[in-house]
N, C-alpha and C positions, 0 to 999 in steps of 0.2 A: 421579671416574675412578679405576679401579684402577691400582695401581703394577705395574710389570713385575717378575716373580720370575725371578731367575737361580738355577737349582737345582743343587746338588751332591747326587747320589743315592748312598747307601751301600747296596749289595746289589742284585743283579739276578737273584734267584731267582724263585719263583712269583709273589710279590706285586709285586716290582720289574718283572718282565716284564708282568704284568697292568696295572700302572699305566701303563707306557709304551704298551701297546696302546690304553688308553682315551684318553690324552693326544693321541695322533696323530690321533684322530677328532674332536678339538675344536679350535676356533679361540680359544685362550685366550692371555692376555697373560703367557706364561711360556716358559722355555726350559731344557731339561736341558743344562747346560754340560759336566758331567763325571760319570762313574759309577765309584765305587770298588768293586773286586771282589777276591776272595781268590785265585781260581785264574785266572791269565792264559792258561793253556793250553786252557781250555774254549772250545768253539765258541760264538760269539755271533752274534746276528742283526743286530747293528749294526756300524758301522765301528770298527776297532780303536782309532783315535785318540780315540774318545769315552771309553775306559776307562783306568783307572789302578789300580795296587796301592798307591799312596802316599796315605794319608789326608791328609797335610799339603798335598798339591797342591790339595785341595778346601778344607780348613779355613783355609788361609792365603791363599786367593785372595780379594782384596778385591772382585772383581766378583760373586762368588757371595754372595747375600744370604739364601738359604734352603737349609736342609739337610733332606733327607728320609732318615730312617734306617730301614732295613728288613733288618737283619742278625739272626742268631740267637745272637750271642755277647754275653751280658749285660754283662760288664765292659767289653768293647770298645765296646758301644753306649753305655754311660754316659759313657765318656771322650769319645766323639765328640759326644754331645748336650751334655754340660756345657761342653766347649770351645767349641762353636758358640754356645751361649747367652751365655757369658762374653765372646765376641768381637763380640757385637751381631747375630748371625745368628738368625733365627727358625727353628724346627724343627718338623717333622712326624715322628712316630714311631709304629711299630706294635709295639714291643717291650714286651709286657705285663709280663713278669717284671722287666725292668729298671725300668720305671716304678713298679711296685708296691713294689719293694725300695727305690728311691731317691726316692720321691715327695716327701718332706719337703725333701730337698736340691734337687730340681728346681724346686719351688715357690719356694724361697728365691732360687735363681739367676735366675728370671724377674723376681722383685721387685727384686732388686739391680741387674740390668742392663737392665731395661725391655724384655725380649725375650719372645717367646711360644713356648710348646710346646703343640702340639695332638696328640691321640692317639685320635681316634675309631676308627681302624682297629685299635686294640689290644684293643677290647672288642666281641665279638659281630659281627665282620666288617662286613657291610653295614648292620646295624641302627644308626640314629643315636641311641643311648641317652645318650651323654655330653652331647651338645649339648642334648638335651631335659632332662636332669637339671639342667644348668647354667642353662638359659634358661627353658623352659616351667614347670618345677617350682621355680623359685628362691624363690617365696614360699609354696610349698605344704608342708603337713605330710605327710610320707611315712610311712605305717605300715610298709611293707615293700617290698623289691625282691627278686624271686626269678626263677628261670627255668632255661633250658638254655643254658649259656654255652659249651659245648664240643661241636663237631660230631663229633669222632672217637668219643667215648664214646657219644654219642647214636646214631651209626650202628651201633655194636656192639650196643647195647640193642635197637634196632629190628630188627636181623637176628635176634637171639635170640628176641624176643617174637613178631614177625610171621612169621618164616620158620623158627622152631625150630632155628636154627643154634646149636651150642655156642659157648661163649665163645672158645676158641682159634681156631675156624674163622672166626668173625665178625671177630676181631682181625686174622687173616691177610688177609681181604678188605679191611679198612680200610687195612692197610699197603700192599697191592698197588695200591690206588687213590690212595695218597698222602695219605690222611686221617690216618694215624697213623705215627709214627716207628718206626724199627727198635727203639729202646727206648721203649715207649709210656707209661712211668710218668707223665710230665708230664700226659698226657691222662687215662688211665684211673684214675690215682691222685688226681685232683681238684686237682692243683696249678695247672694252667692256668686252671681255673674260679675257683680261689681268687685268683689274681693279678688276674683281670678283676673279681671281686667287690670287692676292696679298692679298685681304681681307681673303680668305680662308686659305692661307699659314700662315698668322699671328696667326691664332688659331691652326693650325696643328703643326707648328714648332716654334712659338714664334719669328719669324723674321719679321721685318717691312721693306719693300723694296720700294724704290722710283720707280714709274712706268717707268721713263726714263731709268732705268738700266735693265729692263726686255725686252727681244726680243719678238716682235710680228710681224708675217708675216701672211697675210690673204689669202683670196680666190679670190681676184679680178682679178688675172691673170689666173684663171682656164680656160682650153681649152677643147674642145671635145676630143682631143688626150689623155689628162690626164685621163678623165673619161673612155675612151675606154681601156686604159692600165690597169686601176683598174679592169674593168670587165673581161678582159682576165686572170687576176691573181686571180679572185674570191675575190676581195677586194672592199671596199668602201672607199671614201675619206670623212673625217670629220675634222672640225676645232677643234683642241684639245689643251686646256691649260694643262700644266704638271708642277707639283711641286714634286720634287724628292729628297730624302735624299741620297747623294752620299756616305757618310761615317759618322763617329761620329762627324765630324767638319764642313761639307759642305752640303749645299742644293742649288739646282738650280731650276729656274723657266723659262719657255718659252711658247709661243703660236705659234703653227704651224699647217697647214693642216697635216693630218696623214692618212696613209693607215691602215685600220683596217680589220681584217678577221672575219669570221662568228663565231669564238669561243669567240670573245670579246663582252661584254655587249653592247658596243656602236654601234655595227654593226646594231642593230635593232631599234636604236633611230632615228626616222624620223620626218621631218617637224618641227613644232615649239616646239617640246619636248626637254627637257634637260635630261642629265644623268650624274651622278658623281660616279666614281669608286674609292674606298679607298682600298689601299693595306696595310694591317697591319701585324705586326710581329706575333701577337697571334690570332687575330680575322680573319686573312687571308684576302681574297678579299670580299668586300661588295659593293653593288650597290644601288644607289638611283635614282629614275626615276619619272619624273613629268613634268607638263607644266612649261616652263621657262619664260613665258611672258603673258601679258594680265591683264585686270583689276581685275577679280575675283581671279585667281591664285596668283598674287602678293599681292592683297588685303588681301587674307587669311593669308599670311605670315606676313604682317604688323599687322593684327589683333592679331595674335599669340604673337607678341612682346608687343603689347598694353596690352593684357591680362596678360602677365608675369609681367609687371610693377605694376599691382594691388597688387602683392605680393613682391614688391621691388627687383625683379630679376635684376642682373647686370652681365655682363661678368667679369670674374676674370682674363682673359688673363694668364691662368695658365702656359702654355708652355713658355711664355715670362718671367715669374717670376722664372721659373726653371733655373738651371745652366747648360743648354745644350750647351752653347757656339757655337751654330751653326752659320756659316757665309754663306752669299749668294755668289755664284760664277757663272760666265759664262764660266769658264775654264773646259769645259766638251766635250767629243767626242760623236757625235751622227751620226747615219746613215741617209742620206737624198737622196731623189729623186730630181733631178734638170732638168727641161725641159727649154731649153734655145735657143738662136739664135746665140749669139756671142761667139766664142771659147775663146776670151779674158776673159770672165767671169769665165769660168772653171779654167783657169790659175790663175786668181786673188784669187779665193777661196781656192786654194792650198789644194786640197784633200789629206788626209793622206793615203787613200787606196781607190782604185776604184774596185767595184764589177762587174759593168756592164756598157757598153756604147753602144748607139744605134743611127744610122743615117738613116733616110728615108725621102727624100724630104725635107720639111720644119720642120719635126719633129725630134728633137735631144734631147736625155736625157742622163744623167749619174747618176748612183747610187753608192754611196760610203760614206766613213767615213770622217767627217769634224769636226773641232773644232767650237763650238758655237760662239766663239769670231770672227771667220773669217766671219760668216754670218753677225754679227753686223757691222763689219768694212766695209762690201761691200754692205750694204743695198741700197745705191744710184745706184750702178751698177746693182743690181738685178732688181730694179724698172725700170731703164732706158732700160733694155733688155726685159721687160715684161715677165721675167722668172717666172716659178711656182716652188715653193719649198715645199716639203712635208717631214715630219718625216717618215722614212721608215725602222723601225726596223723589219718589216715583210719581207724585201727584201734584206737580206744580200747576199745570194747566194755564188758563188765562185768568187774569185778575177779575175780581168782582166788578170793578169800575169798567173794565173792558167789556165784560158780559152785559152790563147795563147799557153801555154805549151801542153795542151790537144790537141789542133788543130795540133801542130807540130808533136806530137806522132802519131796521126791518119794519 
């Protein structure tokens, strides 16, 4: 029989309200005892006595055995979660940035105090990817995990590609609908996708990587020329985080816009939807699809974690405990598309091989092979140039040297 959960809820925004909406339709063995909020003046849909602005009223209440943390303050979230775990309370969280930054410490706290932290709602909203990586794939060799992890950026890209909206107009629509924040950098800059990727990779490969070591380049420099180029090649541009095992000792992670073709699952993932592709040695390729944001989709993932705690479920971090000896590296060659203005940027990036180069008015691009470390070292130059970078494994083509030789023969 399941144990009763007495819940202290931190945050009653979009996800908190969505969670409450779902819970009240269910007959579950749980009760929300108290809700911590930041603004006591805001109109609420529930009785005032249910709310508090004092976190200690929840954290120090011995009757509350479960904490649900749904706030957007990273440091405050870590303090709440770490105190709860240390005092014997289990926790459900949807704070991807906090979890990605403090994952090592959070794993240690769980082991030390025998408590459980679950966070399915932190990665890709309603898609149950963490539980699948932890359980279904626990004995599987995973070649790669990739996908669309951020609904805001995908909405903007869909508006641009399908409806010919310029970037600024598409961003404004995303903000008006609540998909993107007033400062959209976290989403369009690839930071949100990076935090989610780091969390997923810890369950897929057993590696815990600090966010500052993982490259993320976003879509904020996307231009109409880039979209037109994709259309001419029958490709779409998506913001794609990638975790890939390179060999039996190394794994790499990065977030980049990517050209995808119509044979790839991600090609048809549009607007605020997310999709995750898992490439496994034995199960082959599998695809997860669903809404990646919003109160009810994310709330459903949070509720799934809460329900699991009724039966004392905890992540075992099985891959981390295994003797895989995988190490993270940025020393990997990838094929990129670079649309740029200053030739000095191409020289600084030191392409190892160039497949194609194009000049027409103010539109210049180069496609070729580059070391990931070179992108990291030249991020300031890339941003100063307003350059657009995309992962272009679909665009290898023939090399520039071969093209010149072919022209000479003709």
